[in-house]
All heavy atoms as an XYZ file, in Angstrom:
782
protein
N     -47.820     12.901     22.894
C     -46.937     12.420     23.932
C     -46.617     10.942     23.721
O     -45.485     10.523     23.949
C     -47.603     12.670     25.284
C     -46.723     12.343     26.433
S     -45.431     13.567     26.574
C     -45.153     13.568     28.274
N     -47.629     10.162     23.328
C     -47.401      8.740     23.102
C     -46.455      8.497     21.930
O     -45.704      7.529     21.935
C     -48.733      8.016     22.834
C     -49.614      7.979     24.077
O     -49.048      7.983     25.191
O     -50.849      7.958     23.920
N     -46.490      9.384     20.943
C     -45.605      9.255     19.799
C     -44.143      9.424     20.230
O     -43.275      8.661     19.802
C     -45.984     10.282     18.726
C     -45.097     10.287     17.483
C     -45.197      8.952     16.749
C     -45.473     11.435     16.579
N     -43.860     10.419     21.064
C     -42.498     10.630     21.545
C     -42.005      9.452     22.373
O     -40.842      9.065     22.290
C     -42.392     11.917     22.367
C     -42.426     13.134     21.496
C     -43.432     14.027     21.395
C     -41.413     13.545     20.589
N     -43.124     14.988     20.470
C     -41.876     14.704     19.956
C     -40.177     13.049     20.225
C     -41.140     15.385     19.008
C     -39.438     13.722     19.283
C     -39.919     14.874     18.680
N     -42.870      8.878     23.171
C     -42.501      7.710     23.974
C     -42.154      6.535     23.066
O     -41.158      5.842     23.277
C     -43.640      7.344     24.929
C     -43.391      6.154     25.842
C     -42.207      6.429     26.762
C     -44.634      5.863     26.657
N     -42.941      6.331     22.045
C     -42.688      5.239     21.102
C     -41.374      5.457     20.351
O     -40.572      4.523     20.196
C     -43.849      5.113     20.121
N     -41.124      6.683     19.905
C     -39.887      6.984     19.183
C     -38.691      6.785     20.105
O     -37.663      6.225     19.697
C     -39.934      8.424     18.622
C     -38.570      8.856     18.097
C     -40.989      8.533     17.534
N     -38.808      7.203     21.353
C     -37.721      7.047     22.317
C     -37.429      5.579     22.584
O     -36.264      5.158     22.625
C     -38.068      7.771     23.633
O     -38.350      9.148     23.358
C     -36.934      7.675     24.627
N     -38.448      4.774     22.755
C     -38.262      3.340     23.003
C     -37.625      2.662     21.797
O     -36.711      1.843     21.940
C     -39.616      2.675     23.375
C     -40.061      3.169     24.752
C     -39.500      1.155     23.343
C     -41.448      2.724     25.149
N     -38.050      3.014     20.610
C     -37.475      2.428     19.400
C     -36.005      2.839     19.265
O     -35.147      2.011     18.944
C     -38.288      2.841     18.155
C     -39.661      2.156     18.182
C     -37.548      2.502     16.867
C     -40.627      2.637     17.130
N     -35.693      4.089     19.521
C     -34.306      4.560     19.429
C     -33.435      3.850     20.462
O     -32.314      3.411     20.151
C     -34.243      6.075     19.625
N     -33.926      3.699     21.678
C     -33.164      2.998     22.717
C     -32.932      1.543     22.321
O     -31.832      1.010     22.509
C     -33.888      3.079     24.052
S     -33.820      4.714     24.795
N     -33.949      0.896     21.795
C     -33.806     -0.502     21.383
C     -32.782     -0.626     20.256
O     -31.970     -1.560     20.251
C     -35.159     -1.048     20.931
N     -32.795      0.320     19.319
C     -31.844      0.287     18.213
C     -30.406      0.411     18.729
O     -29.538     -0.369     18.372
C     -32.159      1.409     17.224
C     -31.086      1.580     16.170
C     -30.999      0.690     15.111
C     -30.151      2.602     16.269
C     -30.009      0.832     14.151
C     -29.157      2.750     15.314
C     -29.090      1.857     14.260
O     -28.111      1.994     13.326
N     -30.153      1.410     19.576
C     -28.794      1.623     20.085
C     -28.338      0.479     20.979
O     -27.174      0.083     20.962
C     -28.697      2.958     20.814
C     -28.780      4.133     19.882
C     -29.784      5.064     20.015
C     -27.853      4.293     18.857
C     -29.862      6.147     19.156
C     -27.927      5.365     17.989
C     -28.939      6.307     18.135
N     -29.246     -0.088     21.745
C     -28.912     -1.236     22.577
C     -28.547     -2.439     21.711
O     -27.557     -3.129     21.964
C     -30.073     -1.578     23.510
C     -29.859     -2.725     24.472
C     -28.715     -2.398     25.427
C     -31.118     -2.993     25.265
N     -29.314     -2.671     20.658
C     -29.022     -3.768     19.738
C     -27.660     -3.574     19.077
O     -26.877     -4.521     18.956
C     -30.120     -3.874     18.671
C     -29.822     -4.896     17.616
C     -29.938     -6.249     17.891
C     -29.402     -4.511     16.357
C     -29.646     -7.195     16.917
C     -29.111     -5.446     15.379
C     -29.231     -6.792     15.664
N     -27.350     -2.351     18.644
C     -26.058     -2.072     18.007
C     -24.905     -2.300     18.990
O     -23.857     -2.822     18.617
C     -26.015     -0.645     17.471
C     -26.879     -0.430     16.249
C     -26.413     -1.256     15.061
O     -25.207     -1.298     14.787
O     -27.274     -1.880     14.403
N     -25.104     -1.932     20.242
C     -24.051     -2.130     21.247
C     -23.822     -3.608     21.510
O     -22.683     -4.072     21.598
C     -24.423     -1.406     22.536
N     -24.903     -4.363     21.621
C     -24.788     -5.807     21.876
C     -24.166     -6.501     20.662
O     -23.354     -7.410     20.805
C     -26.161     -6.410     22.224
C     -26.608     -5.893     23.591
C     -26.113     -7.929     22.212
C     -28.020     -6.277     23.964
N     -24.519     -6.084     19.471
C     -23.975     -6.677     18.255
C     -22.457     -6.501     18.194
O     -21.743     -7.367     17.707
C     -24.635     -6.041     17.026
C     -24.269     -6.714     15.725
C     -25.100     -6.202     14.565
C     -24.717     -4.802     14.204
N     -25.338     -4.319     12.956
N     -21.945     -5.414     18.743
C     -20.514     -5.174     18.757
C     -19.757     -6.154     19.640
O     -18.563     -6.365     19.475
N     -20.416     -6.792     20.605
C     -19.776     -7.735     21.502
C     -19.879     -9.182     21.037
O     -19.315    -10.068     21.635
C     -20.376     -7.642     22.911
C     -20.027     -6.382     23.608
C     -20.978     -5.418     23.870
C     -18.723     -6.138     24.008
C     -20.647     -4.249     24.513
C     -18.374     -4.970     24.648
C     -19.350     -4.024     24.907
N     -20.593     -9.433     19.952
C     -20.779    -10.803     19.500
C     -19.482    -11.359     18.938
O     -18.697    -10.643     18.319
C     -21.892    -10.875     18.449
O     -21.451    -10.275     17.264
N     -19.211    -12.668     19.139
C     -17.975    -13.253     18.629
C     -17.912    -13.298     17.102
O     -16.836    -13.394     16.548
C     -17.965    -14.660     19.214
C     -19.297    -14.902     19.795
C     -20.001    -13.590     19.900
N     -19.048    -13.193     16.421
C     -19.045    -13.241     14.963
C     -18.705    -11.884     14.362
O     -18.507    -11.767     13.173
C     -20.423    -13.665     14.422
C     -20.842    -15.056     14.786
C     -21.537    -15.107     16.141
O     -21.843    -14.089     16.738
N     -21.759    -16.314     16.639
N     -18.616    -10.865     15.187
C     -18.361     -9.520     14.685
C     -16.970     -9.439     14.067
O     -15.990     -9.887     14.640
C     -18.487     -8.514     15.819
O     -18.155     -7.232     15.361
N     -16.884     -8.864     12.871
C     -15.598     -8.704     12.202
C     -14.824     -7.514     12.742
O     -13.615     -7.442     12.620
C     -15.799     -8.537     10.695
C     -16.259     -9.817     10.066
O     -16.012    -10.893     10.586
N     -16.950     -9.704      8.944
N     -15.530     -6.559     13.330
C     -14.837     -5.389     13.856
C     -14.267     -5.725     15.226
O     -14.887     -6.405     16.024
C     -15.805     -4.211     13.962
O     -16.825     -4.507     14.888
N     -13.044     -5.236     15.470
C     -12.383     -5.497     16.741
C     -12.671     -4.364     17.698
O     -12.841     -3.225     17.306
C     -10.883     -5.626     16.520
C     -10.567     -6.832     15.655
C      -9.140     -7.182     15.684
N      -8.747     -7.496     17.043
C      -7.494     -7.567     17.440
N      -6.526     -7.349     16.598
N      -7.192     -7.846     18.678
N     -12.700     -4.705     18.954
C     -12.875     -3.717     20.002
C     -11.632     -2.833     20.034
O     -10.515     -3.337     20.054
C     -13.067     -4.454     21.324
C     -13.380     -3.519     22.465
O     -13.236     -2.306     22.358
N     -13.805     -4.097     23.565
N     -11.756     -1.512     20.060
C     -10.575     -0.644     20.077
C      -9.657     -0.908     21.266
O      -8.452     -0.755     21.172
C     -11.166      0.762     20.150
C     -12.559      0.637     19.679
C     -12.982     -0.769     19.968
N     -10.216     -1.327     22.395
C      -9.369     -1.626     23.552
C      -8.491     -2.843     23.292
O      -7.344     -2.889     23.740
C     -10.225     -1.862     24.793
C     -10.923     -0.625     25.353
C     -11.796     -1.000     26.535
C      -9.923      0.428     25.746
N      -9.003     -3.827     22.556
C      -8.197     -5.005     22.229
C      -7.000     -4.620     21.370
O      -5.891     -5.071     21.603
C      -9.032     -6.053     21.480
C     -10.082     -6.684     22.367
O      -9.943     -6.605     23.606
O     -11.037     -7.255     21.821
N      -7.226     -3.788     20.375
C      -6.124     -3.399     19.509
C      -5.122     -2.537     20.250
O      -3.933     -2.598     19.974
C      -6.627     -2.653     18.261
O      -7.348     -1.492     18.675
C      -7.500     -3.535     17.406
N      -5.594     -1.758     21.221
C      -4.671     -0.917     21.971
C      -3.711     -1.761     22.789
O      -2.529     -1.468     22.877
C      -5.461      0.021     22.898
C      -4.580      0.974     23.674
S      -5.506      2.204     24.580
C      -6.328      1.202     25.795
N      -4.208     -2.845     23.391
C      -3.356     -3.670     24.220
C      -2.586     -4.713     23.415
O      -1.611     -5.254     23.891
C      -4.167     -4.351     25.320
C      -4.689     -3.366     26.328
C      -6.045     -3.177     26.496
C      -3.818     -2.615     27.095
C      -6.515     -2.268     27.418
C      -4.282     -1.707     28.022
C      -5.638     -1.530     28.176
N      -2.996     -5.004     22.189
C      -2.277     -5.950     21.352
C      -1.027     -5.330     20.736
O      -0.049     -6.012     20.498
C      -3.172     -6.461     20.213
C      -4.191     -7.465     20.706
O      -4.053     -7.923     21.850
O      -5.119     -7.773     19.947
N      -1.063     -4.060     20.469
C       0.031     -3.406     19.771
C       0.990     -2.802     20.771
O       0.700     -1.810     21.403
C      -0.515     -2.326     18.843
C      -1.456     -2.889     17.800
C      -2.172     -1.799     17.035
O      -1.986     -0.618     17.353
O      -2.923     -2.157     16.137
N       2.161     -3.434     20.914
C       3.146     -2.923     21.853
C       4.172     -2.031     21.196
O       5.024     -1.477     21.872
C       3.866     -4.077     22.557
C       3.072     -4.709     23.655
C       3.941     -5.518     24.600
O       5.151     -5.639     24.353
O       3.408     -6.010     25.578
N       4.115     -1.848     19.870
C       5.153     -1.052     19.240
C       5.105      0.408     19.671
O       6.098      1.105     19.606
C       5.115     -1.167     17.716
C       3.854     -0.668     17.081
C       2.810     -1.737     16.887
O       3.041     -2.878     17.275
O       1.759     -1.411     16.345
N       3.960      0.890     20.114
C       3.845      2.268     20.574
C       3.970      2.382     22.081
O       3.866      3.474     22.621
C       2.506      2.857     20.134
C       2.395      2.962     18.628
O       3.448      3.076     17.975
O       1.275      2.932     18.112
N       4.214      1.271     22.750
C       4.255      1.258     24.203
C       5.584      1.796     24.707
O       6.649      1.408     24.242
C       4.047     -0.182     24.698
C       4.021     -0.401     26.195
C       2.786      0.241     26.800
C       4.018     -1.880     26.491
N       5.527      2.696     25.658
C       6.707      3.239     26.314
C       6.545      2.951     27.802
O       5.507      3.250     28.380
C       6.832      4.760     26.087
C       6.900      5.098     24.609
C       8.034      5.316     26.832
C       8.128      4.604     23.916
N       7.574      2.349     28.410
C       7.482      1.974     29.823
C       8.644      2.586     30.601
O       9.688      2.921     30.045
C       7.471      0.443     30.014
C       6.248     -0.176     29.382
C       8.728     -0.188     29.466
N       8.441      2.696     31.893
C       9.490      3.183     32.776
C      10.584      2.128     32.897
O      10.354      0.942     32.667
C       8.927      3.469     34.166
C       7.919      4.586     34.201
C       7.408      4.769     35.611
C       6.351      5.835     35.680
N       5.793      5.964     37.026
N      11.747      2.587     33.321
C      12.891      1.685     33.453
C      12.588      0.531     34.409
O      12.933     -0.615     34.131
C      14.101      2.478     33.940
C      15.373      1.685     33.988
C      16.576      2.557     34.287
O      16.643      3.682     33.774
O      17.452      2.097     35.029
N      11.921      0.814     35.522
C      11.664     -0.233     36.503
C      10.605     -1.243     36.042
O      10.481     -2.313     36.626
C      11.284      0.353     37.872
C       9.968      1.097     37.889
C      10.142      2.598     37.782
O      11.155      3.070     37.289
N       9.157      3.341     38.233
N       9.851     -0.921     34.992
C       8.829     -1.839     34.482
C       9.265     -2.583     33.220
O       8.546     -3.454     32.743
C       7.539     -1.075     34.165
C       6.942     -0.421     35.397
O       7.118     -0.973     36.502
O       6.312      0.644     35.256
N      10.423     -2.239     32.697
C      10.876     -2.815     31.431
C      11.031     -4.331     31.506
O      10.703     -5.042     30.555
C      12.196     -2.166     31.008
C      12.797     -2.636     29.697
C      11.862     -2.337     28.528
C      14.150     -1.982     29.472
N      11.497     -4.841     32.623
C      11.772     -6.280     32.747
C      10.552     -7.141     32.442
O      10.664     -8.201     31.840
C      12.306     -6.601     34.149
C      11.271     -6.485     35.214
N      10.897     -5.271     35.756
C      10.519     -7.425     35.821
C       9.960     -5.482     36.670
N       9.712     -6.778     36.724
N       9.382     -6.684     32.848
C       8.173     -7.498     32.635
C       7.751     -7.541     31.164
O       6.979     -8.408     30.775
C       7.025     -6.980     33.498
O       6.677     -5.659     33.120
N       8.257     -6.627     30.359
C       7.886     -6.585     28.937
C       8.896     -7.272     28.035
O       8.570     -7.597     26.896
C       7.709     -5.131     28.489
C       6.564     -4.437     29.154
N       5.276     -4.530     28.709
C       6.518     -3.650     30.258
C       4.482     -3.827     29.490
N       5.220     -3.282     30.439
N      10.116     -7.459     28.523
C      11.128     -8.086     27.659
C      11.500     -9.486     28.126
O      12.349    -10.130     27.530
C      12.384     -7.199     27.532
C      13.060     -6.975     28.880
C      12.053     -5.889     26.850
C      14.393     -6.249     28.779
N      10.890     -9.963     29.202
C      11.087    -11.355     29.617
C      12.358    -11.606     30.415
O      12.859    -12.727     30.405
N      12.868    -10.598     31.095
C      14.046    -10.766     31.939
C      13.683    -10.443     33.389
O      12.646     -9.841     33.655
C      15.179     -9.830     31.486
C      15.716    -10.029     30.076
C      16.728     -8.943     29.745
C      16.340    -11.401     29.920
N      14.558    -10.840     34.301
C      14.330    -10.480     35.702
C      14.740     -9.022     35.904
O      15.406     -8.421     35.059
C      15.152    -11.370     36.650
O      16.539    -11.106     36.428
C      14.837    -12.841     36.446
N      14.358     -8.464     37.056
C      14.743     -7.085     37.355
C      16.263     -6.934     37.395
O      16.809     -5.959     36.894
C      14.155     -6.651     38.707
C      12.687     -6.368     38.676
C      12.215     -5.844     40.026
C      10.738     -5.578     40.009
N      10.254     -5.009     41.271
N      16.915     -7.915     37.991
C      18.369     -7.856     38.114
C      19.052     -7.936     36.743
O      20.003     -7.208     36.465
C      18.882     -8.981     39.026
C      18.451     -8.860     40.475
C      17.012     -9.302     40.734
O      16.433    -10.031     39.883
O      16.450     -8.892     41.758
N      18.561     -8.849     35.888
C      19.126     -8.977     34.549
C      18.925     -7.698     33.738
O      19.831     -7.254     33.030
C      18.489    -10.162     33.819
C      18.868    -11.513     34.380
C      18.032    -12.638     33.789
O      16.888    -12.393     33.352
O      18.542    -13.765     33.774
N      17.740     -7.111     33.863
C      17.455     -5.877     33.132
C      18.330     -4.735     33.626
O      18.883     -3.974     32.827
C      15.963     -5.510     33.263
O      15.175     -6.606     32.804
C      15.624     -4.279     32.452
N      18.481     -4.620     34.947
C      19.344     -3.568     35.499
C      20.787     -3.731     35.026
O      21.440     -2.759     34.646
C      19.299     -3.593     37.021
O      18.016     -3.266     37.485
N      21.277     -4.963     35.036
C      22.643     -5.222     34.580
C      22.789     -4.902     33.097
O      23.798     -4.327     32.670
C      23.023     -6.675     34.855
N      21.799     -5.265     32.302
C      21.829     -4.996     30.867
C      21.870     -3.495     30.592
O      22.674     -3.021     29.788
C      20.598     -5.625     30.193
C      20.497     -5.497     28.686
C      21.523     -6.396     28.013
C      19.105     -5.853     28.222
N      21.021     -2.739     31.288
C      20.973     -1.296     31.075
C      22.250     -0.610     31.560
O      22.692      0.374     30.978
C      19.751     -0.701     31.784
C      18.391     -1.165     31.260
C      17.274     -0.584     32.104
C      18.210     -0.815     29.803
N      22.847     -1.129     32.618
C      24.091     -0.562     33.133
C      25.260     -0.865     32.200
O      26.075      0.006     31.910
C      24.369     -1.114     34.537
C      25.646     -0.588     35.135
C      25.696      0.701     35.661
C      26.800     -1.364     35.153
C      26.871      1.196     36.204
C      27.978     -0.874     35.692
C      28.008      0.409     36.219
O      29.177      0.900     36.751
N      25.296     -2.105     31.715
C      26.403     -2.532     30.870
C      26.330     -1.924     29.468
O      27.352     -1.695     28.826
C      26.433     -4.057     30.769
C      27.650     -4.597     30.067
C      27.716     -6.121     30.152
O      26.813     -6.769     30.681
N      28.786     -6.685     29.629
N      25.116     -1.686     28.978
C      24.925     -1.163     27.623
C      24.091      0.124     27.665
O      22.890      0.109     27.393
C      24.236     -2.199     26.738
C      25.012     -3.477     26.595
C      24.680     -4.613     27.342
C      26.085     -3.555     25.714
C      25.405     -5.776     27.215
C      26.808     -4.721     25.575
C      26.469     -5.833     26.334
O      27.192     -6.981     26.192
N      24.705      1.247     27.976
C      23.946      2.503     28.047
C      23.431      2.985     26.689
O      22.607      3.889     26.633
C      24.949      3.496     28.648
C      26.286      2.913     28.385
C      26.106      1.422     28.317
N      23.905      2.364     25.602
C      23.456      2.777     24.266
C      22.128      2.146     23.850
O      21.647      2.375     22.736
C      24.530      2.462     23.214
C      24.760      0.987     22.966
C      25.797      0.345     23.904
O      26.228      0.971     24.864
O      26.144     -0.806     23.638
N      21.520      1.350     24.724
C      20.200      0.773     24.425
C      19.230      1.921     24.135
O      19.242      2.930     24.848
C      19.702     -0.098     25.599
C      20.565     -1.355     25.711
C      18.238     -0.467     25.439
C      20.203     -2.251     26.870
N      18.398      1.798     23.082
C      17.488      2.892     22.726
C      16.566      3.263     23.887
O      15.912      2.403     24.481
C      16.676      2.335     21.559
C      17.305      1.068     21.154
C      18.239      0.637     22.227
N      16.550      4.557     24.206
C      15.725      5.031     25.313
C      15.274      6.451     25.029
O      15.785      7.129     24.146
C      16.493      4.965     26.616
C      17.707      5.870     26.667
C      18.459      5.677     27.948
C      19.816      6.389     27.832
N      20.743      5.954     28.820
N      14.314      6.882     25.802
C      13.780      8.224     25.723
C      14.000      8.864     27.075
O      13.509      8.364     28.093
C      12.300      8.180     25.362
C      11.557      9.491     25.230
C      12.153     10.320     24.102
C      10.098      9.231     24.947
N      14.764      9.944     27.122
C      15.068     10.632     28.372
C      14.148     11.836     28.513
O      14.218     12.770     27.721
C      16.534     11.068     28.375
C      16.962     11.688     29.695
O      16.152     11.693     30.639
O      18.098     12.166     29.775
N      13.288     11.789     29.524
C      12.370     12.896     29.791
C      12.594     13.350     31.223
O      12.352     12.591     32.169
C      10.898     12.482     29.594
C      10.666     11.990     28.170
C       9.974     13.642     29.930
C       9.278     11.468     27.914
N      13.081     14.553     31.374
C      13.339     15.155     32.691
C      14.207     14.256     33.566
O      13.939     14.082     34.753
C      12.023     15.470     33.401
O      11.260     16.364     32.656
N      15.216     13.663     32.978
C      16.136     12.834     33.747
C      15.660     11.424     34.021
O      16.344     10.647     34.672
N      14.500     11.073     33.548
C      13.980      9.708     33.712
C      14.027      8.999     32.366
O      13.706      9.582     31.335
C      12.548      9.723     34.237
C      12.450     10.231     35.637
C      11.067     10.019     36.182
N      11.044     10.404     37.584
C      10.008     10.922     38.180
N       8.892     11.107     37.506
N      10.063     11.236     39.452
N      14.409      7.728     32.402
C      14.523      6.951     31.172
C      13.257      6.135     30.932
O      12.757      5.471     31.840
C      15.727      6.019     31.239
C      17.020      6.791     31.243
O      17.125      7.843     30.649
N      18.015      6.267     31.924
N      12.777      6.185     29.698
C      11.629      5.399     29.261
C      12.079      4.575     28.056
O      12.900      5.016     27.256
C      10.466      6.308     28.870
C       9.934      7.108     30.038
C      10.463      8.350     30.351
C       8.918      6.606     30.833
C       9.990      9.081     31.422
C       8.433      7.332     31.905
C       8.975      8.571     32.199
O       8.500      9.278     33.268
N      11.529      3.376     27.941
C      11.963      2.444     26.900
C      10.767      1.903     26.133
O       9.688      1.700     26.688
C      12.719      1.271     27.530
C      13.986      1.686     28.231
C      13.968      2.069     29.564
C      15.200      1.698     27.557
C      15.133      2.466     30.207
C      16.367      2.081     28.192
C      16.319      2.466     29.512
O      17.468      2.873     30.142
N      11.004      1.619     24.863
C      10.041      0.897     24.042
C      10.450     -0.573     24.080
O      11.527     -0.916     23.581
C      10.060      1.409     22.608
O       9.363      0.521     21.773
N       9.640     -1.449     24.659
C      10.021     -2.866     24.738
C      10.342     -3.473     23.377
O      11.265     -4.278     23.266
C       8.807     -3.533     25.372
C       8.137     -2.452     26.146
C       8.378     -1.201     25.355
N       9.611     -3.078     22.340
C       9.866     -3.625     21.011
C      11.228     -3.183     20.495
O      11.949     -3.976     19.891
C       8.759     -3.219     20.030
C       7.428     -3.879     20.318
C       7.505     -5.389     20.292
O       8.103     -5.941     19.342
O       6.987     -6.018     21.221
N      11.605     -1.943     20.746
C      12.914     -1.472     20.307
C      14.030     -2.158     21.090
O      15.070     -2.498     20.527
C      13.023      0.040     20.467
C      12.242      0.807     19.447
C      12.448      2.308     19.576
O      13.112      2.788     20.487
N      11.865      3.051     18.660
N      13.810     -2.357     22.388
C      14.824     -3.026     23.206
C      14.988     -4.478     22.758
O      16.111     -4.970     22.609
C      14.473     -2.937     24.707
C      15.428     -3.773     25.544
C      14.490     -1.490     25.176
N      13.882     -5.164     22.512
C      13.959     -6.541     22.015
C      14.702     -6.596     20.677
O      15.526     -7.471     20.444
C      12.564     -7.141     21.850
C      11.862     -7.468     23.130
C      10.468     -7.993     22.843
C       9.608     -8.105     24.060
N       8.240     -8.536     23.732
N      14.396     -5.662     19.801
C      15.081     -5.607     18.504
C      16.566     -5.334     18.666
O      17.397     -5.920     17.970
N      16.927     -4.459     19.603
C      18.334     -4.157     19.849
C      19.058     -5.391     20.356
O      20.169     -5.688     19.934
C      18.444     -3.005     20.839
C      19.848     -2.578     21.102
C      20.557     -1.647     20.401
C      20.715     -3.066     22.115
N      21.811     -1.528     20.916
C      21.948     -2.384     21.981
C      20.598     -4.005     23.130
C      23.031     -2.627     22.815
C      21.677     -4.236     23.969
C      22.875     -3.552     23.800
N      18.401     -6.118     21.280
C      19.016     -7.346     21.840
C      19.230     -8.368     20.730
O      20.300     -8.979     20.621
C      18.169     -7.917     22.986
C      18.199     -6.960     24.188
C      18.641     -9.302     23.389
C      17.224     -7.326     25.295
N      18.222     -8.579     19.882
C      18.346     -9.537     18.777
C      19.473     -9.131     17.816
O      20.207     -9.979     17.331
C      17.021     -9.647     18.018
C      15.965    -10.380     18.779
C      14.660    -10.425     18.017
C      13.579    -11.079     18.832
N      12.280    -11.067     18.142
N      19.587     -7.830     17.584
C      20.649     -7.346     16.695
C      22.024     -7.598     17.296
O      22.959     -7.948     16.571
C      20.434     -5.845     16.462
C      21.361     -5.249     15.456
C      21.011     -3.778     15.267
C      22.040     -3.093     14.393
N      21.754     -1.663     14.289
N      22.156     -7.473     18.605
C      23.433     -7.710     19.263
C      23.804     -9.186     19.272
O      24.972     -9.533     19.193
C      23.408     -7.194     20.708
C      23.135     -5.717     20.840
C      24.072     -4.848     20.057
O      25.292     -5.025     20.120
N      23.534     -3.927     19.293
N      22.805    -10.049     19.363
C      23.051    -11.501     19.411
C      23.482    -12.021     18.044
O      24.352    -12.877     17.944
C      21.799    -12.245     19.922
C      21.563    -11.901     21.384
C      21.937    -13.730     19.735
C      20.257    -12.428     21.938
N      22.876    -11.513     16.984
C      23.191    -12.032     15.649
C      24.391    -11.390     15.029
O      25.040    -10.551     15.463
C      21.997    -11.861     14.715
O      21.647    -10.508     14.601
């Protein structure tokens, strides 16, 4: 019985150490949650939330979407979803 207790304590200490090591600032591996929020190229947002991702006001975004219906979008069941990176790229292409 004492052997199992010792093995369990050692295993717990090992896994705890590995978990803490993952949070150290010297760690070369990135937290998967950080990479998920850093990469916006896969992000799809609702029409009403697009303004906060492209740096425009709600009114400016609404006017832009109304004036330019050809802006890249994804239509799912009558609702429009946008990729902020694609919209930003489209805007830059129109300006240049």
